[in-house]
N, C-alpha and C positions, 0 to 999 in steps of 0.2 A: 456031496461029491466035490463040489468046487473048492471048499475049504481044505479037503483032504489033498486035492491036487496042488493047491497053493502051498500047503505045508510040505509036500514031497518036493516041490520045485525049490523051496527055500532050503531044505535039507541037502539037496544035490549041490547047491552052490557053497554051503558052509562045511559040509562033511566030505567033500570030494577028496579022494585019496592023494591026489596031486598036491593038495595043501600040506598034507602030512609029510609027503616026500620033500617038499620045499623046506618045511620046518626042520626036518632031519638034515638036509643038505646045509642049511644055515648053521646048525649046531656043529656039524662036522667041519665046516669052513672055519668057524671060530676056534675050534680046537687045533686045527692045522696052523692057523695064524699064530696062536699062542705058542705052539711048539716051535715054529720058525723064529719067533721073537726071542724065545728063551735060548735057542741055539745061537742066534746072532749075539746075544748078550755074553754067552759063555765064550764064543770065539773072540769077541772084542776084548774081554778081560784077559784071555790067554795072550793075545797080541800085546796088550799093555804090559802084562807081567814079563813077557819075553824082552820087550824093549827096556824095561826098568832093569832087569838082570844084566842085559848087555851093557847099559850105561854104568851100572855099579861095577861090573868086572873091569871095564875099560878104565874107569876112574881109579879103581884099586891098583890095577897093573901100572898105570901111569904114576901114581903116588909111590909105589914100591920102587920103580925105576928112578924116580926123582930123589927119593931118600937114599937109595944105594949110591947114586952118583955123588950126592952131597956128602955122605959119610966118607966116601973114598976120595973126595975132593978131586973128582975126575969128570969134569964136564967142560965143554967149550961154549962159546956164545951161540954157535949154531944149535947145540943141544938145547940151550935155554929157549931159543926161538921156536924150535920144534915142539917143546913141551908146552909153550904158551899157545901155539896153534892147536895142539891137541886138546888143551883145556877149553879153548874157545869153541872148538868143534863140539865138544861134549856139552858145553853150556847151550849152544844152539840146538842140539838134539833135545835137550831137556825143555827148552822154551818153545820149540816149534811143535805145533799140534801134529798129530798123526795124519798122514796123507791117505786116509782111508775114506772111501765113499761107499754109500749103499747103492747097489744096483737094483732097480725095480723091474720086475718081470711083468710088464703091462699086458702081455698076452695070456697070463694066468687067469685073468678074470675076464 
């Protein structure tokens, strides 16, 4: 009887249903974290793509304006200064990292 009781006591501690619930909670948590990470990656890629398209469009528009003014021989020194400033601004946008930060929800865990 003693051995049987000891065995039953051992089984209670290792087979307790709460352990199974904790294991399931752990698996669900990992899946949620992976989903959140994938969503964050997609969102970041979308922001990067939007920024690249904006810079490309601005650069293209600026080049078209510059070419049109050059062909028409219709520009002043102030136009040249403005174009130079716009190109400098574009260069800075390209070289400056995104001002994006991850916010951590510490109350979630």
